[in-house]
N, C-alpha and C positions, 0 to 999 in steps of 0.2 A: 807293669813291671817296676817303673819308677816309684809309684805310690807304695808298692809292697816293700821296696827297698827303704824308702823313707820311714815307713811304719816300723820296719825291723830296727833301724837306728834309734827311733824314738823309744821303743820299748826294751831295747837292750842296754847299750852303754849309757845313755842319758838317764835311764831309770836306775841303773846301778849307782851312778853318781848321786842321784837324788836320795836314794836309800842311804848311801854312805854319809851324805851331808846331814841327814836327819839323825842318823845314829850318833854322829859326832856331837850333836846338840846335847845329848845326855852328859857327855864329859864337860862341855862348856857351861851349861847351866848348873851342874853340880859344882863346878869350880867357882861360880859366882858367889856361892855361900862362903868360900874360903879365900877369895882373892883380895878382899878389902876395898872393893870399889863401891860398896853400898848396894844392897839388893833387898828383896822382900823379906828374906830371913838370912842372917849372917852369923857366922861363928865368931866367938870372941877372939880366937887366935887364928891368924891367917897362915897361908902357905905361900911365902914369897916366890918360890920356884915356879908358881903357876902364872906369874904376871906376864912374862914374855910370850909363852905359848897361848895364853888367853888373848893377848893383844893381837897376835898373828891370826888366831882363829876368828876373831871378830872381823878381821878384814877379808875373810875368805868364805865363811859358812853361808851367810845370807846372800852375798853376791852370786854364789854358785846356784843357789835355789832360784833366784830371779832370772838368771840366764837360762836355766833349764825350763822355767815356766814360760819365758818368751818363746823358746824353741817349740815348746808344746803347743802354744797358740798357733804357730804356723802349721804344724802337722794336723791339728784339729780342724783348721779352716780348709784344709785340702779335702776333707771328707764330710764337711757339714755346711749347711747354709748359715748365713749370719744369724738368722733367728734361732735356729737350733743351737748354735754355738753360744749365744747369749743366754738361752734358757738353761743349758747345761752348766755354764759358769755360775749362773745365779743359784742353781741348786747345789752346786759343789762348793761355792765360796760364800755367798751371802747368807744362806740359811744356816750352815754350820757356824758362821761368825755370830749371828744373832743368838742362836742356841747356846753357843759357848760363852757369850757374855753374861747370860742368865744362869748357866749351870756349871760351866767348867772353871771360869776365872774367879768367881767370888770366894772360893776357899783360899786362894792365894792371898787375897786381901784380908780375909779373916785371920789367918795365921800371922800375917804381918802386923795387924793391929794388936793381936794378943802379945806378940813378942815385944812390942814397943809400949805396952801398957795403955793402949788406946781403946781397948775393949776387954771386958772381963766375963761376959756372959757366954751362953752357948751359941752354936752356929745358927740355929733357926731364929733365935732372937736377933742376932746380928743381921741376918738376911732381911728380915722384915723391917727392922728399925733403920738399917743403914743402906743396904744395897738397893732396896725398892724406893729410896729417895731419888735415885738416878742422878746423883750429883757426880760429875766426872772426877776421877782419880787425878791427882793425889789428895786434893782437898776433900773429895767425897770418896765413895766406895763402889763406883760403877766404872768398869773399864774393859778394854779388850786385851790388855797386857801383851803376852806373846802372840796373840792372834792378830796383832797389827799387820803381820805378813799377809794374812788372808784379806784384811780390809784394803790394804794398799793394792794388792793384786787385783781385786775386784774393781777398784777405781781405775786402774790402768786398763782393764778390759773395756770399760765404758769409754774412757778417753781415747784409746788407741784404735778402737774397732773401725771407724771410718778410714783411717790411714792404713790399717792392716788390709782392709778389703781393696783399697786403691792399689797398694803394693802387690797384692795378689793378682790383680787384673793386668797391670801394665807389663810391657815386654821389657825384660831386664837382660843386660849383657855384662853382669858383674861376674868376675872370676876371683877365686881365692888368690891372695898375694900378701906381700909384706904390709899392706895397709891395715891388715887386721891387728897388727901390734900397736897401731896408733890409737886404737879405740879406748885406751886407758887415759889419754890426754883430756878428753871432755870430762871424764870423771874427776880428774885432778883440778881442772878449772872450776867446775861446779863447787867442789869442796873449798878451794881457796877463796872463792868469792862469797860463799853463803854460810859456811859452817859457823863462823864467828857471829854472824847476824842471826842465824836460826839454828841453834844447837839441836842435836838429835833428840827428839821427844816422842816420836811415834804417835802423835796426836792428830795427824793429818792436817789440822788447821795450823797455819804458821810453822810448818815443818818443812820448809822449802828445800833445805840442803838434802835431807834424807829422802824426801819425795822425789826430787830430781835424780838423785843418785841411783835409786833402784828403778826409776822409770828408764833411765839410760841403759841400765843393765838388761832390763826386760826387752827394750828395743833392740839392743845388741843381739840378744838371743834369737829374737824373731828374724832379724835381717840375716844372721848367719845361717839359720836353718833354711832360708830361702835360696841360698847360693849352692848350685849343684857342685858336688865334689869337695865341699869345704871341709868336711870332717876328715877325709883322707889327707887333704893338704895339711891340716893342722896336725894330724898324726905324723906325717912325713917330716915335719920340722920340730917334732916334740923334743928332741935332744937339744936343739938350739934354744928352744923355749926354756927348757930346764936349766941350761947353763946361764942364760940371761936372768932367769928368776932367782937363781942362787946368788949370782953376783949382786943383784939389786938388793936382796934381803940382807946379805952380809954388809954391804956398803951402807945401807940405810940404818941398820941397827948400830953399826959402829959409829956412824955420824951422830946418831941420837944419844948414844951412851957417852961419847966424848964431848958432847956439847957443840960440835961443829954445826949441827942443825938443831934448832930449838923445836921442842914439841909444839905442835899446832902452828908452826910457821908455814909460809907458802911452800917452801921447799919440802917440808914434811907432808903437806897435803898432796902436792903433785907427786912426790916420790912414792908415797903410800899407795896411791891409786895406780901408778905404773906397776908397782909390785902386785897389787890385787889383780890387774888385768893379765899380767904375765902368767900368774898362777891359774887364772881361768883357762888360758891357752894350754898350760901344762896339764891340767885336769882333763880337759876335753881331748887333747892329743893322746895322752896315755890311756884315757878311758876308752877311746875309740879303738886303740890298738889292742888292748888286753881285756876289755869288758864287753866286746861285741858278741855276746852269747846269752842265752837264756837257760835257766834250769829251774827246778822246783823251788829253790830258795828265793830266786828273783820273783817268781810268780806270787809267792806268799808275801814277800817283803814289799812288792809294788803295791799291793792292796793295803798292807798294814801300815805303810809309812805315813799316810795322811792322818788317819785316826791316832796313831802314836804321837805324831807331831802335836795334834790338838791336846792330847792328854798330858804329855811329858812334863811340862813345867809345873802344872798343878800337883802332879804326883811328887816331883822333886821337892817342891816347897813344903808339902804336907809331911813327907818323910823327914826332910831336913829339919823342920821345926822341932821334932821330937829327938832326933839324933844329936843335934848340937847341945842338948841339955846334959848329955853324958860327959864324963871326964876323960874320954878316950883322946888319943893324940889326933891332930887334924887329919893326918893321912888315913888313919883308920876310919874316922868319920866320913871322909871323902869316899873311901871304898865302899862303906856300908850304904851310904845314900845312893851312890852310883848303881850298885848291884841290885839293891832293893827296888829302886825306881824302874830300872830296866825290867826286872822280873814282874813288877806290878803292872806296867804298861802292856807288856806282851801277854800276860795272863788275862787282863781285862779285854784286850782285843780278841784273843783267841777264844776265850770262854764266853764272852758276852757280845761284843760289838759286831763281830762278823756273822754271828749266828741269829741275831734278833733283827728282823726287818726294820723296826722303828729306829734302832740304834744305827743300823747301816745308813739309813736316810739322814739321821741327825749328824753323823760324822762324814757326810759327803761321799759315801760309797754307792756304787751302782747296785741295783737289785741283783740277786743271785742269778748266775748265768742259766741255771736249769729252769728257773721260773720264766726268764726272758724267752728261752728257747720254746718252752711250752706255749707261751702266749703267742709267739710268732707262728707256731704250727697251727694253733687254733684259728688265728685270723687269716691264714692262707687257705683254709679249707673252703 
């Protein structure tokens, strides 16, 4: 009964939150074209109104995905041996990462080089002459770009597996409580100590601030999922979490705007991570309360979200490269890139990826259920 209940939680509200977080990435990465922070393709005219929403989203989108991934590791290890868990994660993470670095990411670099006048030929010529040199980006043209999320998550699986198995075996007497709100403090300490020394780069090597940041969030998710009754407790205090989260975000934004707190100061680092963690608690609490259900949309989106994540940035960069060359206003360009990229990703998933076995494999999807069922029936005879 407990396993069934845990499975329901895993596949209902946590999956809804994961789907929503990936959906928000369309808005965020489309915004990167227009916010003026420097990206693979950029519009000549920015949209200043995007700056604060983008800054806030940057503090929330990936942390939520890593917390959910950590919780998913706990649920997976309840039903799998360590060997099977590692094989599944290798198939779902490492193989799509390698395939993505060769097939999905290179078009992003190609359009970036075109835009900046660093290449003038066709894509095939670029791929042979530049990508296959395997020189790391940005000096070279081989990278994992947005797939860093997959790379880091796979490294976390390898690094944490012994500890996760140990935690699974020992007798635990942890109960939910106010200590959960303190989990943002280690995140703030990590940023205060390491961000200035190791700025965010997503290169894995010498990326200690970012590596530790998302490692902690993954561990938080795993530990939280292991505590009986934790989701209900977080849901019960959701209004308190929301009030605290709103107070922190208003106070922090006000202090930064007025100069009371300097950007990238210790106070900014610690305060920003307290904000991040409070909003993780808010998402989890309200998610458990209002998203603990399944319907056909969730069934479809749960399968689609990972392939769409792998595709989305390349599609946005490709469409964005052509759209920014028009004389439309920035908001019109933003809307066009957003809508076309969503439509293209959903069409590619629905029309190709989910229907062709080799693409299902390449994008980390399981074999179709009907084939699995037939195989199981044959082997049981």
